[in-house]
VOGU-3710 file (C-alpha; in Angstrom, 3 decimals, decimal comma):
1> mrkelfpstp> -27,343/-15,319/-2,491  -26,433/-12,796/0,215  -24,410/-9,759/-0,858  -21,200/-9,506/1,149  -20,975/-6,294/3,124  -17,668/-4,451/3,092  -16,603/-1,819/5,575  -16,694/1,732/4,257  -13,108/2,752/4,935  -11,537/6,128/4,080
11> ailalkaqda> -9,621/4,249/1,338  -12,813/2,919/-0,271  -14,445/6,350/-0,054  -11,347/7,944/-1,643  -11,322/5,372/-4,462  -15,042/5,916/-5,137  -14,585/9,717/-5,078  -11,887/9,326/-7,761  -14,123/7,067/-9,919  -11,581/4,247/-9,602
21> dftlhtypye> -12,444/0,916/-11,192  -11,773/-1,643/-8,437  -13,148/-4,775/-6,830  -12,889/-5,694/-3,160  -11,533/-9,032/-1,947  -11,576/-10,312/1,629  -9,453/-12,970/3,297  -9,046/-14,148/6,898  -6,377/-11,775/8,268  -3,439/-13,303/10,169
31> ekggtkvsah> -1,288/-11,211/12,488  2,173/-10,802/10,897  1,040/-12,916/7,900  1,714/-10,152/5,398  1,407/-10,454/1,650  2,432/-14,122/1,653  -0,735/-15,084/3,577  -3,060/-12,784/1,622  -1,687/-13,988/-1,736  -2,049/-17,640/-0,692
41> klgvdehtvi> -5,592/-17,194/0,652  -6,706/-15,292/-2,473  -4,874/-17,639/-4,860  -2,773/-14,911/-6,497  0,943/-14,336/-7,134  2,493/-12,516/-4,148  4,326/-10,245/-6,632  0,933/-8,648/-7,525  -0,009/-7,933/-3,893  1,344/-4,457/-3,183
51> ktlvmedetg> 2,588/-3,540/0,301  1,916/-0,048/1,651  4,894/0,758/3,869  5,062/3,878/6,025  8,607/5,105/6,513  10,285/8,284/7,672  13,452/10,153/6,841  16,120/11,163/9,354  14,073/14,245/10,346  10,963/12,150/11,069
61> kpliilmhgd> 9,155/13,286/7,882  6,812/10,429/6,887  6,389/8,908/3,439  4,693/5,934/1,814  6,492/3,419/-0,389  4,489/0,905/-2,436  6,354/-2,361/-3,044  5,731/-5,809/-4,529  4,723/-8,257/-1,790  7,611/-10,602/-2,565
71> revstkslar> 10,285/-7,883/-2,531  11,865/-5,704/0,134  12,728/-2,006/0,082  16,386/-1,013/0,049  16,192/1,905/2,481  19,645/3,075/1,323  18,485/3,175/-2,313  15,232/4,884/-1,333  17,074/7,547/0,674  19,384/8,190/-2,312
81> aigvksvspc> 16,427/8,298/-4,726  14,545/10,909/-2,705  17,584/12,940/-1,645  17,655/12,361/2,114  20,331/10,946/4,443  18,357/7,931/5,644  14,957/6,241/5,582  13,605/3,780/8,132  10,242/2,144/8,887  7,940/4,138/11,174
91> hpavaerhtg> 7,054/2,665/14,545  3,524/1,137/14,169  1,905/3,709/16,488  3,520/6,561/14,537  2,433/5,037/11,207  -1,145/4,817/12,539  -1,081/8,489/13,582  0,082/9,540/10,096  -2,307/7,352/8,101  -5,295/6,703/10,349
101> ykvggtspfg> -4,960/2,978/9,592  -3,887/0,072/11,775  -0,680/-1,644/10,633  -1,757/-4,612/8,520  -4,612/-2,521/7,134  -2,674/0,481/5,824  -3,824/1,849/2,483  -2,180/4,647/0,509  -5,685/5,950/-0,288  -7,595/8,195/2,122
111> trkalpvyme> -4,756/8,695/4,603  -5,335/11,041/7,539  -2,465/13,277/6,373  -1,383/13,791/2,766  1,916/11,904/2,549  4,391/11,766/-0,338  3,977/8,452/-2,159  6,769/6,522/-3,872  6,190/3,365/-5,889  8,546/0,681/-7,162
121> ktvadlptvl> 8,462/1,408/-10,900  7,871/-2,222/-11,959  4,492/-2,196/-10,146  3,178/-0,059/-13,027  4,035/-2,885/-15,486  1,608/-5,386/-13,908  -1,826/-5,959/-15,511  -3,589/-5,796/-12,125  -2,576/-5,388/-8,497  -4,148/-6,007/-5,104
131> inagsrglla> -3,572/-3,285/-2,522  -4,929/-2,723/0,970  -8,326/-1,050/1,048  -8,013/0,324/4,572  -8,849/-2,661/6,748  -7,061/-5,843/7,779  -8,123/-8,653/5,457  -9,505/-6,334/2,753  -7,748/-5,739/-0,568  -8,762/-3,707/-3,619
141> kmapgamvri> -7,967/-5,180/-7,040  -7,294/-2,607/-9,753  -5,107/-1,684/-12,676  -1,855/-0,007/-11,576  -2,784/2,907/-13,840  -5,646/3,766/-11,480  -3,214/3,869/-8,542  -0,847/6,109/-10,501  -3,699/8,436/-11,553  -5,019/8,824/-8,002
151> lnpvlvnvai> -1,787/8,810/-5,961  0,583/10,414/-8,496  3,513/8,495/-6,949  7,162/9,144/-7,679  8,447/6,019/-9,434  11,632/4,608/-7,908  13,855/1,584/-8,376  14,536/0,415/-4,793  13,467/-3,260/-4,679  15,776/-5,971/-3,360
//
């Protein structure tokens, strides 16, 4: 049996450096398929696939919000929660400059710049999650506690 080779992304290197307990899972990436496609192809509940969304406040200051795959972010609630006037998604090219990852392969681990990380608080209640490992079609499965330990996110209640 041939061992599957995974790319060594900054996210995987960051997870290994933090002694994270994780497994890697690949699926055939589909442009604009999102968490619905990855959950279906991996046979998991979309609620456990965590989206890494790069947003910015009204001054252009970037941030990451981690959200359940089957939920959306209320940008109004997020702005209120973090004490800014407004929050909106970054343009893909801007998100890539901040993180070093292509949209569709964005991981909160090993980003080019250290960005503040916010996480929907109910993500921490799940037994395991799948989150992007820094490449399109590559997810890391881990306990949410490992994400919290490594990223130290601010927990928010902004799902809709």
